[in-house]
N, C-alpha and C positions, 0 to 999 in steps of 0.2 A: 443592540448596537451600540446605542449611545450611553456613554457614563454620565456620571453626574456632573461633570465640567464641560459636557457639549462635545467632547472627543470621539471620534470613532474608534473603537477597540476592535478591529478586525484584522485577520493576518494580511488579507488581500490590500488592505489601506495602508498598513506597515510597510509591505514589499513596495507597493508605489511612491512611499516616501523615500525609502532607501534609492530607488531607482532615481527618483527626481533629484535627491542631493547627490547622487554620483554625478548626474549630467551636469548639475549646476558646477560641481566640483571641475570637472573636464573643461567647461565653458570659461571658468574664472582661470584656469590653467593656460589655456591657448590665449586668452585675451592679455595675460601677462607676457607671454612669451611674444605676441604682436606689439605689444608696447616696448618692450625691450628692443626689438629689431627696428622698431620706427625711431626710438630715442638715438640707438646706434648709427642709424642712417642720418639722421638730423646732426648729430654730434661731427660725424665724417665730413659731410657737406659743410659745416661752418668753418672747420679747421684745415679745409684742404689748400688754400692758398697760404697758410701760415706754418705748414709742415715743411721740413727740410729733408732731402734725401738722406738716407743713412749712410750711403756709401758714394764714392765719386763716380761720376757718371762716364768716366774715360773707359772706352773699352780698350781691351788688350788685345794684340795681334793674334790671329789664328795660329795655333803651333802647327809647325811642320810634323809630318810622321818622322819618327826617330828610326835610325838605322838599327838592326838586330844587333845586340851586344853581342853577340858570338857565342864562344863555348862558355859554359858556366860549371862549375863545380861546387857541389854541396857534399859536406862533410858531416856524417851522423854517426852517432855513436851506437854502438851495438844493442843498447838498452831502446833507444829510440827507433832502430830499426824493427826490433821485436814488437814495440807497441804498435807500430803503423802495419805491421804484418808484411813488411818488405822481405822478399827473399832474394838473395843473391846468387849469383852462377858465374863462372868464369865464362868469357867471350872469346871466342877462337875465330879467326879470320883465315880463308883460304887466299893463298897469294896468287894464284893462277886466275882469280875469277873476281866477280863483283859481290858475291854473295857473302854475307856474314851468318854465322851461326852460332845461337846462343843456346847453352847447354842447361836444361831446367835441373836442379839438384832436389 
């Protein structure tokens, strides 16, 4: 088991060394993250009184609901209609009733 330099040369010992190294690396990484968080907290607390707000603190009045715009007309080219998959059909209305009939072509 022992080599001439006093180290253990077994597969199990090497595997334990890798696991220990991985655990140590993870702990160092977590420590650095904690150190960064603590540093940011201290820095923000120190500069709390010296910071100025980015925008004015005046609040705008709440907007009132707008009235409907009414009828709107959109003109599309035949190419745009084909790309969008819109099919047009003539609309007919019966004058004696309230019903509107749309004929699909």
